[in-house]
N, C-alpha and C positions, 0 to 999 in steps of 0.2 A: 499924782500923775508924774511920769518920768519926763525929764526935760528934752529927751531925744526920741526919735523914732528909731527902733532897732531893726535892722534888716539882716536876715540870715542868708548868706550866699552859699549855695551848694555848687561845687565844682566837680564835674565828672570828667576825668581825663581819659583820652583814648587816642588811638592812631599814633603810637610812639610818643605820647605826651606832648605833641605839638598842637593839639586841638582840644577844646573843652566845650561843655555845655554849661549854661548858666541858669540856675533856678533860684529865685528869691522867695524867702518865707518872710512875711511882714504882717504888721497890724496884729501881732500876737504878743506873747510874753514868755519869759523864761521862768521855770520853776525848778526847785531842787527838792524832790520828795520821793525817795532819797536820791534817785538819779536825776541828773540835769536833763531838762527837756524844754522844748518850745511848744507852747499850747495855743490852740485856737488860731486865729489869724488866717491869712490867705497865702496861696502859693501861685507863683507865676514862673513858668519856664519859657525862656526865649528860644525860638526855633533856630535851627542851623548850628553850625560849628564855628567857634571863635578861635582864631589863631593865637596861641599863647605869646607869640612875639609881637603881636599888634594890640591886644587889649590893654587898656590903661585905666587909671582912676577916672579920667574925664569920661570915657566910654561908659564905665559903670555908673557914674552919676547920671548920665543921660538916661540909662535904662531905669534907674530908680525913679527918676522924674516921670518917665513914660507910664509907670504903673500907678502914678498919682500921689507919690510921697511929696509933701511940701515941707519947707523949713529944714531945720537941722536934723541929721540922723547919724547913726553910727553903723558902719558896715562890718559885720562879723562873717567869718568863714570857718569851715571845718577843714583841717588839713586832709588831703586825699588819703583815704584808707582809715581815717580817724573817726571819732565819735564826739558827740557833744560833751561827754564826760571828760575827755582828755585831749581832744583835738580842736576845740573852739578857740579861735584867735581873732583879735581885733585887727581889721585891715587899716593900717596907719600910713604906709608909705608906698610909693610907686614900685619899689624893689620887690614887694611881696606879690604884686600882680604879675 
């Protein structure tokens, strides 16, 4: 069993890159066979638009807790326009948000 819950964060930017939609993929697992993919699990997309100047790690943690994730977790994201194979990044600092 992995020591952390892994959360995949999908960010869709629009309206001049000032707003985004947030979608979490969670309770699944990563595979590499031969391409990198996230299998099974659940998906939750939060309604509305999030201002990129206002969203922060604390907000994202609240959202993760709202979907029922308890304990430690790691938050991953795919760079806009990227794919799991080349664009998956670990969200580590406030600067990335």
